[in-house]
C-alpha positions as CSV (number, residue, x, y, z in Angstrom):
1,M,-0.1,0.2,0.0
2,W,3.1,2.2,0.4
3,I,3.9,2.3,-3.2
4,G,1.4,5.1,-4.2
5,Q,2.8,7.1,-1.4
6,R,6.6,6.8,-1.3
7,L,7.1,6.1,-4.9
8,S,4.8,8.8,-6.4
9,R,6.8,9.6,-9.4
10,L,6.7,6.0,-10.5
11,V,6.4,5.2,-14.2
12,F,6.5,1.6,-14.8
13,L,5.2,-1.1,-12.3
14,S,5.2,-4.7,-13.0
15,L,4.4,-7.1,-10.2
16,Q,3.2,-9.8,-12.6
17,R,3.6,-13.9,-11.6
18,N,3.7,-13.5,-7.9
19,Q,1.3,-14.8,-5.1
20,F,-0.3,-11.4,-4.1
21,R,-3.7,-11.7,-2.8
22,G,-6.2,-9.2,-1.6
23,R,-7.6,-6.3,-3.4
24,I,-5.9,-3.4,-5.2
25,P,-5.2,-0.7,-2.7
26,H,-6.7,2.6,-3.2
27,R,-3.4,4.2,-2.5
28,L,-2.0,2.9,-5.7
29,C,-4.0,5.5,-7.5
30,G,-1.6,8.1,-6.3
31,L,0.8,7.2,-9.0
32,K,-0.5,9.9,-11.4
33,Y,2.7,9.4,-13.7
34,L,2.1,5.8,-14.1
35,Q,2.3,4.7,-17.6
36,I,2.4,0.7,-17.2
37,L,0.7,-1.3,-14.6
38,D,1.0,-4.8,-14.9
39,L,-0.4,-7.1,-12.0
40,S,-1.1,-10.0,-14.1
41,V,-0.9,-13.6,-12.9
42,N,-1.5,-13.2,-9.1
43,K,-4.4,-14.0,-6.9
44,I,-5.9,-10.3,-6.7
45,S,-9.5,-10.3,-5.9
46,D,-12.3,-7.7,-5.3
47,T,-13.2,-4.8,-7.8
48,I,-11.0,-2.3,-9.7
49,P,-10.9,0.9,-7.6
50,P,-12.9,3.9,-9.2
51,C,-9.9,6.2,-8.5
52,I,-7.9,4.5,-11.3
53,N,-8.8,7.7,-13.3
54,N,-6.1,9.4,-11.3
55,F,-3.5,7.9,-13.4
56,T,-3.1,11.1,-15.1
57,S,-0.4,10.2,-17.6
58,M,-3.0,7.8,-19.1
59,A,-5.7,10.4,-19.3
60,E,-3.9,13.3,-20.7
61,K,-2.5,14.2,-24.2
62,V,1.3,14.0,-24.4
63,S,4.0,14.3,-27.0
64,L,4.5,11.2,-29.1
65,D,8.2,11.5,-28.8
66,R,8.7,11.1,-25.2
67,R,11.0,8.7,-23.9
68,I,11.8,7.1,-20.4
69,E,15.6,7.6,-19.8
70,H,18.1,7.5,-17.0
71,H,21.2,9.3,-17.1
72,L,24.5,8.2,-15.0
73,S,27.4,10.1,-14.6
74,D,30.9,9.1,-13.0
75,E,32.9,11.9,-12.1
76,G,36.7,11.2,-11.5
77,I,39.5,12.8,-9.9
78,F,40.4,14.9,-13.1
79,V,37.2,16.7,-13.4
80,S,36.1,14.8,-16.6
81,F,33.3,12.5,-16.6
82,T,31.9,9.8,-18.6
83,R,28.0,9.9,-19.2
84,L,26.0,6.6,-20.0
85,R,22.6,7.0,-21.2
86,Y,20.1,4.1,-21.7
87,V,16.3,3.8,-22.4
88,D,14.3,1.2,-20.6
89,E,12.4,-1.5,-22.1
90,A,9.6,-3.7,-21.3
91,L,8.5,-7.3,-22.0
92,F,4.4,-7.0,-22.0
93,T,2.5,-10.4,-22.8
94,W,-0.6,-10.5,-25.0
95,K,-2.4,-13.5,-25.8
96,G,0.6,-15.7,-24.6
97,T,2.9,-13.8,-27.0
98,K,5.6,-11.6,-25.1
99,Q,6.2,-8.3,-26.9
100,R,9.3,-6.0,-26.5
101,Y,8.4,-2.3,-26.2
102,P,11.9,-0.3,-26.7
103,Q,10.2,2.9,-25.8
104,L,8.2,2.8,-22.7
105,G,6.9,6.3,-23.2
106,L,5.1,5.3,-26.3
107,L,3.2,2.6,-24.3
108,L,0.3,3.3,-21.9
109,A,-1.0,-0.1,-20.5
110,I,-2.9,-1.9,-17.9
111,D,-2.6,-5.7,-17.6
112,L,-4.7,-7.3,-14.6
113,S,-5.2,-10.5,-16.5
114,C,-5.3,-13.7,-14.6
115,N,-6.6,-12.8,-11.1
116,K,-9.7,-13.1,-9.1
117,L,-11.1,-9.8,-9.7
118,T,-14.9,-9.2,-9.6
119,G,-17.6,-6.8,-10.1
120,E,-18.1,-4.5,-13.2
121,I,-15.5,-2.2,-14.8
122,P,-15.7,1.2,-13.2
123,K,-17.0,3.9,-15.5
124,E,-14.0,6.2,-14.3
125,L,-11.9,4.0,-16.6
126,N,-13.4,6.0,-19.5
127,R,-11.2,9.0,-18.6
128,L,-7.9,7.1,-19.5
129,Q,-8.3,8.4,-22.9
130,E,-4.6,7.9,-23.9
131,L,-4.6,4.2,-22.9
132,V,-3.0,1.9,-25.7
133,A,-3.6,-1.5,-24.3
134,L,-6.0,-3.0,-21.7
135,N,-6.1,-6.5,-20.6
136,L,-8.6,-7.7,-18.0
137,S,-8.9,-11.3,-19.5
138,R,-9.2,-14.3,-17.1
139,N,-11.0,-12.9,-14.3
140,F,-14.6,-12.9,-13.0
141,F,-15.9,-9.6,-13.9
142,T,-19.6,-9.3,-14.4
143,G,-22.2,-6.6,-15.8
144,K,-21.9,-4.9,-19.1
145,M,-19.0,-3.7,-21.0
146,L,-18.3,-0.2,-20.7
147,Q,-20.8,1.8,-22.8
148,K,-18.6,4.6,-23.6
149,I,-15.3,2.5,-24.4
150,G,-15.2,4.4,-27.6
151,H,-13.7,7.3,-25.6
152,L,-10.6,5.4,-25.4
153,R,-9.7,6.5,-29.0
154,Q,-6.0,5.5,-28.7
155,L,-6.8,1.9,-27.7
156,E,-4.9,-0.7,-29.9
157,V,-5.3,-3.7,-27.7
158,L,-8.5,-5.0,-25.7
159,D,-8.8,-8.2,-24.1
160,L,-11.9,-8.8,-22.1
161,S,-11.9,-12.6,-22.6
162,R,-12.9,-15.3,-20.3
163,N,-15.1,-13.3,-17.8
164,K,-18.7,-13.1,-17.4
165,F,-19.7,-9.9,-19.1
166,S,-23.3,-9.9,-20.5
167,G,-25.6,-7.8,-22.6
168,N,-24.8,-5.9,-25.9
169,I,-21.3,-5.0,-27.2
170,P,-21.4,-1.3,-26.9
171,T,-21.8,0.5,-30.4
172,S,-19.1,2.9,-29.2
173,L,-16.5,-0.1,-29.8
174,S,-16.9,0.5,-33.5
175,E,-15.2,4.1,-32.9
176,L,-11.9,2.5,-32.0
177,T,-10.2,3.1,-35.3
178,F,-6.6,1.9,-34.0
179,L,-7.7,-1.2,-32.7
180,S,-5.6,-4.2,-33.9
181,T,-6.2,-6.7,-31.0
182,L,-9.4,-7.7,-29.9
183,D,-10.6,-10.4,-27.8
184,L,-14.1,-10.7,-26.3
185,S,-14.5,-14.4,-26.3
186,Y,-15.9,-16.7,-23.5
187,N,-18.5,-14.2,-21.9
188,D,-22.2,-14.0,-21.8
189,L,-22.4,-11.2,-24.7
190,S,-25.4,-11.2,-26.7
191,G,-27.1,-9.2,-29.6
192,K,-25.8,-7.9,-33.0
193,I,-22.1,-7.1,-33.4
194,P,-21.6,-3.5,-33.9
195,T,-21.0,-2.5,-37.8
196,S,-17.7,-1.0,-38.5
197,T,-14.8,-1.8,-40.9
198,Q,-12.7,-2.3,-38.0
199,L,-14.8,-4.9,-36.2
200,Q,-15.7,-7.0,-39.1
201,S,-12.2,-7.6,-40.0
202,F,-11.3,-9.4,-36.7
203,D,-11.5,-13.4,-36.7
204,P,-14.5,-14.8,-35.7
205,S,-12.6,-16.5,-32.7
206,S,-12.4,-12.9,-31.2
207,F,-16.2,-13.2,-30.6
208,S,-16.6,-17.1,-29.9
209,H,-18.2,-18.8,-27.0
210,N,-20.8,-16.1,-26.3
211,R,-24.6,-16.6,-25.8
212,G,-26.5,-15.1,-28.6
213,L,-23.9,-12.8,-30.3
214,C,-24.9,-12.7,-34.0
215,G,-23.9,-10.8,-37.0
216,P,-20.7,-10.7,-39.1
217,P,-17.9,-11.8,-38.6
218,V,-19.6,-14.6,-36.4
219,S,-22.8,-15.4,-38.7
220,P,-24.1,-13.8,-41.9
221,S,-27.1,-12.3,-40.1
222,C,-28.7,-12.3,-36.6
223,S,-31.0,-15.1,-37.8
224,M,-28.0,-17.6,-37.7
225,V,-27.0,-17.3,-34.0
226,E,-23.8,-19.2,-32.7
227,P,-25.2,-22.0,-30.3
228,P,-24.2,-21.2,-26.7
229,P,-21.2,-23.3,-25.2
230,S,-22.3,-26.1,-22.7
231,K,-19.9,-24.4,-20.0
232,P,-18.3,-21.0,-20.3
233,A,-14.6,-21.0,-19.5
234,V,-13.6,-18.3,-17.1
235,G,-10.2,-17.6,-15.2
236,G,-8.9,-19.9,-12.8
237,E,-5.0,-20.4,-11.7
238,E,-4.3,-23.6,-13.7
239,D,-5.9,-22.1,-17.0
240,C,-3.7,-18.8,-16.5
241,D,-0.7,-20.9,-15.8
242,E,-1.2,-22.7,-19.1
243,F,-1.9,-19.7,-21.2
244,M,1.2,-17.8,-19.8
245,K,3.7,-20.4,-20.6
């Protein structure tokens, strides 16, 4: 809980693949400069705190050429000094594939996948309009998807698979023109998939194993609905371990 207070200028926080339990502490919301939050593959439970909208760096427009850098200098006896400069890198995992991001300043991401999180996604998350990647897969989230998810205009990766989301896919999802990775599979979603060039370009597997989803790319029309699975697959520690290998 002290991280949000004592490390207030933290930019990259990765605590993945541990045995952390309990809820996400509200004090973590004090990290207003945070650009990457990765708490995946733990045993974190309860809900996402609404104060998540305090992550100012994920909410405000910033320069695209920003870089996270460290400068080390070593001054010797003879006044002259050598300066070493390096740029941090991150390994981020999506759909079982590790991707390297050489410029952390260009990545704004939240990964809470493979935990025991419950409840609905707080509407305050809509404020993180500069978010590039959001992975909430393999938890126990319920309720509807964020109706204003289209406000996250910079979103390139969205994975909400293997939860218990219900209701329609919000029409605002069709407004995400940069979206390149989408996985809504293994939920209880229903109704017609919103129409847009972007959404219809995804493989049907991105929408599979939902009860009552219809329309392209799942079916030619809503008169041909995919049959519901016998047992929806949701999170689980063993399932996550296999997924993350």
